[in-house]
DOZAGU-736995 format. One record per residue (C-alpha): residue number from 1; residue in one letter; x, y, z. Coordinates in Angstrom, 3 decimals. Layout:
% DOZAGU-736995
{NUM; 'a'; {X; Y; Z}}
...
% end
This chain:
% DOZAGU-736995
{1; 'm'; {-80.157; 28.372; -73.236}}
{2; 'k'; {-77.134; 28.366; -71.101}}
{3; 'n'; {-74.625; 26.165; -71.760}}
{4; 'i'; {-72.592; 24.938; -69.417}}
{5; 'l'; {-68.830; 23.091; -70.466}}
{6; 't'; {-67.843; 20.083; -68.973}}
{7; 'l'; {-63.702; 19.152; -69.563}}
{8; 'n'; {-63.740; 16.252; -67.592}}
{9; 's'; {-66.258; 12.899; -67.524}}
{10; 'i'; {-68.969; 13.946; -65.022}}
{11; 's'; {-71.350; 11.992; -63.480}}
{12; 'p'; {-75.010; 11.795; -65.497}}
{13; 'v'; {-76.528; 12.621; -62.703}}
{14; 'i'; {-76.078; 16.137; -62.990}}
{15; 'n'; {-78.749; 15.849; -66.164}}
{16; 'd'; {-81.143; 15.260; -62.928}}
{17; 'i'; {-79.832; 18.448; -61.559}}
{18; 'f'; {-79.466; 21.204; -64.748}}
{19; 'd'; {-83.413; 21.854; -66.299}}
{20; 's'; {-84.459; 22.089; -70.087}}
{21; 't'; {-82.511; 25.702; -69.758}}
{22; 'y'; {-79.211; 24.137; -69.479}}
{23; 'n'; {-76.668; 22.600; -72.407}}
{24; 'v'; {-74.359; 20.391; -70.593}}
{25; 'a'; {-71.637; 19.668; -72.815}}
{26; 'n'; {-67.601; 18.557; -73.721}}
{27; 'd'; {-67.918; 20.767; -76.581}}
{28; 'a'; {-70.782; 23.545; -75.424}}
{29; 'e'; {-69.490; 27.219; -76.749}}
{30; 'k'; {-69.278; 30.392; -75.024}}
{31; 'p'; {-69.637; 28.236; -71.640}}
{32; 'v'; {-71.336; 30.516; -68.941}}
{33; 'g'; {-70.128; 28.281; -66.832}}
{34; 'i'; {-67.280; 24.795; -66.505}}
{35; 'm'; {-67.665; 22.145; -64.580}}
{36; 'l'; {-63.931; 19.605; -64.709}}
{37; 'r'; {-62.214; 17.367; -61.777}}
{38; 's'; {-58.440; 16.888; -62.805}}
{39; 'f'; {-58.688; 18.860; -66.483}}
{40; 'k'; {-55.214; 21.656; -65.954}}
{41; 'm'; {-56.369; 25.019; -66.753}}
{42; 'h'; {-53.046; 26.580; -66.910}}
{43; 'g'; {-52.863; 28.300; -69.919}}
{44; 'y'; {-56.574; 27.581; -70.797}}
{45; 'e'; {-58.320; 30.110; -72.865}}
{46; 'l'; {-61.231; 31.249; -70.905}}
{47; 'd'; {-64.255; 32.451; -72.810}}
{48; 'e'; {-65.328; 36.010; -72.116}}
{49; 'n'; {-69.045; 34.408; -70.859}}
{50; 't'; {-67.811; 32.103; -68.009}}
{51; 'v'; {-68.779; 33.233; -65.387}}
{52; 'a'; {-67.863; 30.637; -62.542}}
{53; 'i'; {-65.827; 27.551; -62.641}}
{54; 'a'; {-66.804; 24.188; -60.284}}
{55; 'r'; {-64.288; 21.418; -59.838}}
{56; 'a'; {-66.063; 18.291; -58.845}}
{57; 'g'; {-63.888; 17.541; -55.574}}
{58; 'a'; {-61.691; 18.977; -52.799}}
{59; 'g'; {-58.397; 20.041; -54.681}}
{60; 't'; {-57.780; 23.245; -56.702}}
{61; 'n'; {-54.477; 22.845; -57.814}}
{62; 'n'; {-55.020; 22.205; -61.431}}
{63; 'i'; {-56.484; 25.806; -61.452}}
{64; 'p'; {-55.386; 29.011; -61.126}}
{65; 'v'; {-57.664; 30.612; -58.329}}
{66; 'e'; {-56.118; 33.839; -58.174}}
{67; 'e'; {-56.027; 34.754; -62.207}}
{68; 'y'; {-59.314; 33.699; -62.018}}
{69; 'a'; {-60.706; 36.194; -59.695}}
{70; 'd'; {-59.107; 38.504; -61.422}}
{71; 'k'; {-60.735; 38.130; -64.054}}
{72; 'g'; {-64.017; 37.883; -61.938}}
{73; 'v'; {-64.629; 34.411; -62.275}}
{74; 'v'; {-65.259; 32.079; -58.839}}
{75; 'v'; {-64.206; 28.951; -58.751}}
{76; 'f'; {-66.007; 26.511; -56.757}}
{77; 'n'; {-64.917; 23.233; -55.101}}
{78; 't'; {-66.493; 20.334; -53.152}}
{79; 'p'; {-65.436; 19.871; -49.788}}
{80; 'g'; {-66.670; 17.166; -47.859}}
{81; 'a'; {-68.422; 15.227; -50.266}}
{82; 'n'; {-65.741; 12.180; -51.344}}
{83; 'a'; {-64.775; 12.503; -47.459}}
{84; 'n'; {-66.219; 9.172; -46.850}}
{85; 'a'; {-64.249; 7.313; -49.940}}
{86; 'v'; {-60.645; 9.084; -48.729}}
{87; 'k'; {-62.055; 7.959; -45.053}}
{88; 'e'; {-62.288; 4.197; -46.259}}
{89; 'l'; {-59.400; 4.402; -48.238}}
{90; 'v'; {-56.973; 5.014; -45.163}}
{91; 'l'; {-58.456; 2.606; -43.501}}
{92; 'a'; {-57.635; 0.174; -45.752}}
{93; 's'; {-54.490; 1.308; -45.988}}
{94; 'l'; {-53.992; 0.807; -41.885}}
{95; 'l'; {-54.685; -2.485; -42.863}}
{96; 'i'; {-52.293; -3.249; -45.518}}
{97; 'g'; {-49.303; -1.282; -43.700}}
{98; 's'; {-50.178; -3.463; -40.828}}
{99; 'r'; {-50.222; -6.833; -41.930}}
{100; 'n'; {-48.415; -7.428; -45.084}}
{101; 'i'; {-51.520; -8.228; -47.649}}
{102; 'm'; {-49.522; -6.975; -50.865}}
{103; 'n'; {-46.363; -8.969; -50.276}}
{104; 'a'; {-48.434; -11.944; -49.011}}
{105; 't'; {-50.998; -12.303; -52.210}}
{106; 'd'; {-48.338; -11.137; -54.807}}
{107; 'w'; {-46.376; -13.920; -52.737}}
{108; 'v'; {-49.606; -16.767; -53.342}}
{109; 'k'; {-49.312; -16.148; -56.787}}
{110; 't'; {-46.002; -18.054; -57.254}}
{111; 'l'; {-47.665; -21.454; -56.521}}
{112; 'k'; {-49.823; -21.804; -59.256}}
{113; 'g'; {-49.456; -24.769; -60.839}}
{114; 'q'; {-48.188; -26.947; -57.353}}
{115; 'g'; {-51.436; -28.323; -57.674}}
{116; 'e'; {-52.555; -30.548; -54.444}}
{117; 'e'; {-48.882; -29.060; -52.502}}
{118; 'v'; {-50.666; -25.504; -52.690}}
{119; 'g'; {-51.950; -25.878; -48.994}}
{120; 'k'; {-48.764; -27.355; -47.822}}
{121; 'l'; {-46.792; -24.577; -49.098}}
{122; 'v'; {-49.131; -21.764; -47.541}}
{123; 'e'; {-48.814; -23.302; -43.914}}
{124; 'k'; {-44.912; -23.843; -44.788}}
{125; 'g'; {-44.495; -19.481; -45.858}}
{126; 'k'; {-47.377; -18.059; -44.364}}
{127; 's'; {-44.943; -16.615; -41.607}}
{128; 'n'; {-42.827; -15.001; -43.593}}
{129; 'f'; {-45.413; -12.694; -43.604}}
{130; 'a'; {-47.130; -11.831; -40.462}}
{131; 'g'; {-48.066; -8.535; -39.523}}
{132; 'h'; {-49.214; -6.246; -36.371}}
{133; 'e'; {-53.272; -5.929; -35.315}}
{134; 'i'; {-53.447; -2.116; -35.496}}
{135; 'k'; {-55.827; -2.129; -32.699}}
{136; 'g'; {-54.045; -0.729; -29.042}}
{137; 'k'; {-51.687; 1.633; -31.773}}
{138; 'k'; {-51.343; 4.904; -31.796}}
{139; 'l'; {-52.556; 7.062; -35.198}}
{140; 'g'; {-51.181; 10.306; -36.088}}
{141; 'v'; {-53.829; 12.290; -37.806}}
{142; 'i'; {-52.300; 15.288; -39.681}}
{143; 'g'; {-55.236; 17.786; -40.257}}
{144; 'l'; {-58.747; 17.611; -39.191}}
{145; 'g'; {-60.650; 18.756; -41.102}}
{146; 'a'; {-63.718; 16.409; -43.009}}
{147; 'i'; {-61.428; 13.548; -43.713}}
{148; 'g'; {-59.590; 13.899; -41.271}}
{149; 'a'; {-61.862; 14.246; -38.181}}
{150; 'l'; {-63.589; 11.160; -39.894}}
{151; 'v'; {-60.912; 9.090; -40.181}}
{152; 'a'; {-59.898; 9.653; -36.293}}
{153; 'n'; {-62.973; 9.325; -35.224}}
{154; 'a'; {-63.238; 5.322; -37.471}}
{155; 'a'; {-59.681; 4.242; -35.860}}
{156; 'l'; {-61.374; 5.381; -32.606}}
{157; 'd'; {-64.281; 2.257; -33.422}}
{158; 'l'; {-61.004; 0.763; -34.672}}
{159; 'g'; {-59.689; 0.440; -31.048}}
{160; 'm'; {-56.384; 2.877; -31.331}}
{161; 'q'; {-55.347; 5.961; -29.351}}
{162; 'v'; {-56.118; 8.447; -31.718}}
{163; 'y'; {-53.581; 11.781; -31.974}}
{164; 'g'; {-54.621; 15.336; -34.455}}
{165; 'y'; {-53.202; 17.748; -35.152}}
{166; 'd'; {-54.053; 20.976; -36.768}}
{167; 'p'; {-53.332; 24.391; -35.412}}
{168; 'f'; {-56.277; 25.643; -38.115}}
{169; 'l'; {-58.729; 24.397; -36.490}}
{170; 's'; {-62.230; 25.074; -36.784}}
{171; 'v'; {-64.946; 24.919; -34.123}}
{172; 'g'; {-67.345; 23.093; -36.760}}
{173; 'a'; {-64.354; 20.415; -37.052}}
{174; 'a'; {-63.599; 20.062; -33.453}}
{175; 'l'; {-67.349; 19.576; -33.064}}
{176; 'r'; {-67.347; 16.616; -35.730}}
{177; 'l'; {-64.553; 15.185; -33.875}}
{178; 's'; {-65.321; 12.693; -30.732}}
{179; 's'; {-63.647; 14.055; -27.382}}
{180; 's'; {-60.982; 11.078; -26.973}}
{181; 'v'; {-59.135; 12.148; -29.943}}
{182; 'k'; {-55.815; 13.811; -28.380}}
{183; 'i'; {-55.402; 17.152; -29.930}}
{184; 'v'; {-51.881; 17.829; -29.722}}
{185; 'k'; {-49.920; 21.376; -30.229}}
{186; 'd'; {-46.752; 20.161; -32.149}}
{187; 'l'; {-45.908; 18.469; -35.290}}
{188; 'g'; {-43.147; 16.460; -33.155}}
{189; 'd'; {-45.829; 15.399; -30.859}}
{190; 'i'; {-47.882; 13.557; -33.368}}
{191; 'a'; {-44.105; 12.339; -34.797}}
{192; 'k'; {-42.648; 10.603; -31.958}}
{193; 'e'; {-46.121; 9.335; -30.068}}
{194; 'c'; {-47.646; 7.657; -33.202}}
{195; 'd'; {-47.213; 4.450; -34.921}}
{196; 'y'; {-49.322; 5.304; -37.947}}
{197; 'i'; {-49.312; 9.074; -39.251}}
{198; 't'; {-51.784; 9.893; -42.240}}
{199; 'i'; {-52.174; 13.208; -43.866}}
{200; 'h'; {-54.988; 15.627; -44.820}}
{201; 'i'; {-54.289; 19.291; -45.034}}
{202; 'p'; {-54.540; 21.002; -48.206}}
{203; 'y'; {-51.143; 20.756; -50.086}}
{204; 'i'; {-49.656; 25.145; -50.776}}
{205; 'p'; {-47.286; 26.063; -52.754}}
{206; 'n'; {-44.264; 27.317; -51.059}}
{207; 'e'; {-45.962; 27.104; -47.531}}
{208; 'n'; {-45.895; 23.099; -46.852}}
{209; 'k'; {-44.304; 21.202; -49.925}}
{210; 'g'; {-42.807; 18.541; -48.278}}
{211; 'i'; {-43.886; 19.324; -45.219}}
{212; 'i'; {-42.869; 15.561; -44.257}}
{213; 'n'; {-39.256; 15.193; -44.968}}
{214; 'a'; {-35.970; 13.929; -43.248}}
{215; 'g'; {-35.737; 15.954; -39.891}}
{216; 'l'; {-39.673; 14.916; -39.051}}
{217; 'i'; {-38.742; 11.452; -40.263}}
{218; 'r'; {-35.698; 10.927; -37.586}}
{219; 'k'; {-38.589; 12.157; -34.870}}
{220; 'm'; {-40.823; 9.650; -35.586}}
{221; 'k'; {-40.765; 6.207; -34.181}}
{222; 'd'; {-38.601; 2.652; -35.937}}
{223; 'g'; {-41.020; 1.567; -38.331}}
{224; 'v'; {-43.551; 3.439; -38.567}}
{225; 'v'; {-46.420; 3.375; -41.654}}
{226; 'l'; {-46.839; 6.692; -42.560}}
{227; 'i'; {-50.481; 6.766; -45.265}}
{228; 'n'; {-50.267; 9.903; -47.813}}
{229; 'c'; {-53.209; 10.114; -49.379}}
{230; 'a'; {-54.201; 14.091; -49.338}}
{231; 'r'; {-51.521; 15.127; -52.389}}
{232; 'g'; {-47.804; 13.664; -53.522}}
{233; 'e'; {-45.751; 17.016; -52.932}}
{234; 'l'; {-46.548; 16.866; -49.258}}
{235; 'v'; {-44.238; 14.357; -48.860}}
{236; 'd'; {-40.192; 14.456; -49.851}}
{237; 'n'; {-39.741; 11.578; -51.798}}
{238; 'n'; {-36.378; 11.649; -51.692}}
{239; 'd'; {-36.046; 11.773; -48.038}}
{240; 'i'; {-39.613; 9.020; -48.251}}
{241; 'i'; {-37.698; 6.331; -49.689}}
{242; 'k'; {-34.328; 7.016; -47.694}}
{243; 'a'; {-36.266; 6.170; -44.918}}
{244; 't'; {-38.647; 2.773; -46.120}}
{245; 'e'; {-34.757; 1.502; -47.174}}
{246; 's'; {-33.443; 2.256; -43.770}}
{247; 'g'; {-37.072; 0.586; -42.151}}
{248; 'k'; {-37.604; 3.652; -40.436}}
{249; 'v'; {-40.673; 3.769; -41.962}}
{250; 'a'; {-41.805; 0.329; -42.106}}
{251; 'k'; {-44.236; 0.999; -44.964}}
{252; 'y'; {-44.600; 4.080; -47.210}}
{253; 'i'; {-48.515; 4.313; -48.924}}
{254; 'c'; {-48.872; 6.809; -51.173}}
{255; 'd'; {-52.180; 8.075; -53.674}}
{256; 'f'; {-49.491; 9.742; -55.562}}
{257; 'p'; {-48.075; 7.817; -57.635}}
{258; 'a'; {-44.351; 9.457; -58.845}}
{259; 'd'; {-41.578; 7.453; -60.743}}
{260; 'e'; {-39.097; 8.007; -58.040}}
{261; 'i'; {-41.885; 6.115; -55.669}}
{262; 'i'; {-42.850; 3.696; -57.938}}
{263; 'g'; {-41.597; 0.337; -57.211}}
{264; 'a'; {-39.034; 1.616; -54.256}}
{265; 'k'; {-38.830; -0.777; -51.405}}
{266; 'n'; {-41.544; -1.143; -48.472}}
{267; 'i'; {-43.952; 1.962; -50.317}}
{268; 'i'; {-47.449; 1.289; -51.860}}
{269; 'c'; {-48.512; 3.110; -54.622}}
{270; 'i'; {-52.675; 3.429; -54.877}}
{271; 'p'; {-53.381; 4.940; -58.742}}
{272; 'h'; {-54.991; 8.169; -56.597}}
{273; 'l'; {-58.396; 6.326; -55.898}}
{274; 'g'; {-59.167; 8.102; -52.926}}
{275; 'a'; {-62.585; 9.978; -54.698}}
{276; 's'; {-62.621; 7.386; -56.878}}
{277; 't'; {-66.366; 6.115; -56.253}}
{278; 'e'; {-69.538; 5.578; -57.825}}
{279; 'e'; {-70.917; 7.641; -54.661}}
{280; 'a'; {-68.122; 9.993; -54.477}}
{281; 'e'; {-68.191; 11.150; -58.165}}
{282; 'e'; {-71.692; 11.901; -57.975}}
{283; 'n'; {-71.985; 13.532; -54.110}}
{284; 'c'; {-69.529; 15.808; -56.112}}
{285; 'a'; {-71.072; 16.271; -58.788}}
{286; 'i'; {-74.159; 16.897; -57.332}}
{287; 'm'; {-72.317; 19.650; -54.981}}
{288; 'a'; {-70.418; 21.204; -57.935}}
{289; 'a'; {-74.020; 21.499; -59.607}}
{290; 'k'; {-76.001; 23.062; -57.336}}
{291; 'q'; {-73.083; 25.487; -56.136}}
{292; 'l'; {-73.228; 26.653; -59.875}}
{293; 'i'; {-76.629; 26.887; -60.851}}
{294; 'd'; {-76.968; 29.062; -57.246}}
{295; 'y'; {-74.460; 31.050; -58.589}}
{296; 'i'; {-75.720; 31.723; -62.061}}
{297; 'e'; {-79.484; 31.876; -60.760}}
{298; 'n'; {-79.108; 34.443; -57.773}}
{299; 'g'; {-75.209; 35.195; -57.867}}
{300; 'n'; {-75.184; 33.335; -53.969}}
{301; 'i'; {-71.738; 31.838; -53.218}}
{302; 'v'; {-70.848; 28.953; -50.920}}
{303; 'n'; {-67.674; 26.620; -50.849}}
{304; 's'; {-65.335; 29.515; -53.200}}
{305; 'v'; {-62.162; 29.370; -53.192}}
{306; 'n'; {-61.158; 32.516; -54.439}}
{307; 'f'; {-64.302; 34.684; -53.424}}
{308; 'p'; {-65.435; 35.121; -50.218}}
{309; 't'; {-69.033; 32.977; -48.811}}
{310; 'c'; {-71.892; 35.469; -49.689}}
{311; 's'; {-76.363; 34.233; -50.235}}
{312; 'm'; {-78.852; 36.383; -49.640}}
{313; 'p'; {-82.458; 35.432; -50.246}}
{314; 'r'; {-83.787; 37.106; -53.216}}
{315; 't'; {-86.238; 40.133; -52.231}}
{316; 't'; {-86.559; 41.816; -55.484}}
{317; 'e'; {-86.706; 40.674; -60.181}}
{318; 'n'; {-83.045; 42.154; -60.362}}
{319; 'r'; {-79.852; 41.667; -58.757}}
{320; 'l'; {-76.846; 43.357; -59.020}}
{321; 'v'; {-73.649; 41.288; -58.490}}
{322; 'i'; {-70.518; 43.054; -58.045}}
{323; 'l'; {-66.600; 41.150; -57.607}}
{324; 'h'; {-64.565; 43.886; -56.497}}
{325; 'k'; {-61.134; 44.257; -55.217}}
{326; 'n'; {-61.448; 43.996; -50.410}}
{327; 't'; {-60.280; 48.242; -50.898}}
{328; 'a'; {-61.352; 50.728; -47.957}}
{329; 'n'; {-64.364; 52.948; -48.862}}
{330; 'i'; {-65.058; 50.430; -51.684}}
{331; 'l'; {-68.788; 49.172; -50.299}}
{332; 'a'; {-69.398; 52.914; -49.884}}
{333; 'q'; {-68.584; 53.910; -53.700}}
{334; 'i'; {-70.552; 51.709; -55.269}}
{335; 't'; {-74.040; 52.494; -53.020}}
{336; 'g'; {-73.302; 55.761; -54.324}}
{337; 't'; {-72.873; 55.354; -57.556}}
{338; 'v'; {-75.653; 52.949; -57.520}}
{339; 'g'; {-77.980; 55.564; -56.184}}
{340; 'k'; {-76.546; 58.748; -58.859}}
{341; 'e'; {-78.078; 55.952; -61.492}}
{342; 'g'; {-81.452; 56.311; -59.651}}
{343; 'i'; {-81.613; 52.693; -59.010}}
{344; 'n'; {-83.086; 51.818; -55.554}}
{345; 'i'; {-81.481; 49.190; -53.722}}
{346; 's'; {-83.977; 46.781; -51.708}}
{347; 'n'; {-81.725; 44.729; -50.068}}
{348; 'l'; {-77.813; 44.576; -49.875}}
{349; 't'; {-74.808; 41.903; -48.584}}
{350; 'n'; {-70.961; 42.386; -48.308}}
{351; 'q'; {-68.528; 39.857; -47.711}}
{352; 's'; {-64.733; 39.607; -47.700}}
{353; 'k'; {-62.175; 37.370; -47.799}}
{354; 'g'; {-58.296; 38.775; -48.730}}
{355; 'a'; {-58.293; 40.767; -50.996}}
{356; 'y'; {-61.277; 40.488; -52.661}}
{357; 'a'; {-64.914; 40.599; -51.572}}
{358; 'v'; {-68.323; 40.340; -53.654}}
{359; 't'; {-71.477; 43.015; -53.401}}
{360; 'i'; {-75.158; 41.877; -53.721}}
{361; 'l'; {-77.812; 44.198; -54.323}}
{362; 'd'; {-81.366; 43.784; -54.373}}
{363; 'v'; {-82.971; 47.039; -56.865}}
{364; 'd'; {-86.269; 47.931; -57.526}}
{365; 'g'; {-86.780; 48.428; -61.375}}
{366; 'k'; {-84.383; 47.529; -64.714}}
{367; 'v'; {-80.897; 48.446; -64.718}}
{368; 's'; {-80.075; 50.173; -67.867}}
{369; 'd'; {-76.374; 49.014; -69.825}}
{370; 'q'; {-75.830; 52.419; -69.414}}
{371; 'a'; {-75.372; 51.883; -65.529}}
{372; 'i'; {-73.876; 48.962; -65.595}}
{373; 's'; {-71.168; 51.101; -67.288}}
{374; 'h'; {-70.615; 53.256; -65.022}}
{375; 'i'; {-70.614; 51.199; -61.735}}
{376; 's'; {-68.219; 48.736; -63.926}}
{377; 'q'; {-65.899; 51.909; -64.437}}
{378; 'v'; {-66.008; 52.550; -60.048}}
{379; 'n'; {-61.718; 51.681; -58.827}}
{380; 'd'; {-61.282; 47.955; -58.330}}
{381; 'i'; {-64.471; 46.650; -59.216}}
{382; 'i'; {-63.720; 43.875; -61.169}}
{383; 'r'; {-67.228; 42.616; -62.758}}
{384; 'v'; {-70.431; 43.761; -62.479}}
{385; 'r'; {-72.971; 41.183; -63.078}}
{386; 'v'; {-77.100; 41.797; -63.167}}
{387; 'i'; {-79.138; 38.530; -62.925}}
{388; 'k'; {-83.056; 39.464; -63.818}}
% end
């Protein structure tokens, strides 16, 4: 029985993914794999049996991914699984930011008890909440990955002019975009051109914290609406408070509440609802479970945030999965050591990403504990797994 520990409540749909050889529970001991959502793993003591962690969601700031790479623990996420849910919340935010819906509905609550006068009071007071239509307006999308591309295309369908900024735009992402999206090469172009701006880039500490700050805000149009369903840290909260108080930013709609922005003028905080739909939670859970199973049973890696994508169809009964540093001549050392142990390699693949690499070997015959020990002693080897 293979134990899978759940550190958060995971959609029960995973019970249809894991077969009877797995025990999935929130109290599973010595787990080979872990599934979680927002549980903070910094400082968490991993069991030595754990070979993989699957995050049912895209962000992995709650997981020490580099530390786990050095321990030979593969961390997976589920990019794109919740993209439609986030897209829909962004579209709702566009309308909330345009039509003054929140203030208007709060005002209507004050009319309770006015009886037959409610209709007259509504007609008299509704002019205080007049808004704008988004059709024909310019939307700037910062980040054109799975979510950003969906938002851009949907906004076009709503009649908006769409500008996109992504210095790391992949070929696949470009193909998903409508040709009507105008790609710009400078973030400042988004700022000066757009009436609405939405953020869809990953938060990378020490690289893009507070990328939306006073300097960029000064370049924005007066009365711009800013939407942040990516990560709270991407926006400097002190700067955005000043901008909304002055009216430079008409509305800031944020899916990541923080104490300083809750209740601030013209700031609407949503309680991190971006991926909070039954459909998104199921999609993320299914993807995470399948990736976890494929790695545990076959050593294949897809959508890892700390090791490269590396997979190969099984050609023999026994497989070696070797996680190692991406250093010169290490593949020759691995294959040489395997050969010295009298193990015949039937097929292999090797992939690297940054400082880390993966080598998968399909081998003929059984692999002894002594052979595993000798292979593990090769310099820069992190972990050796034998899958039968």
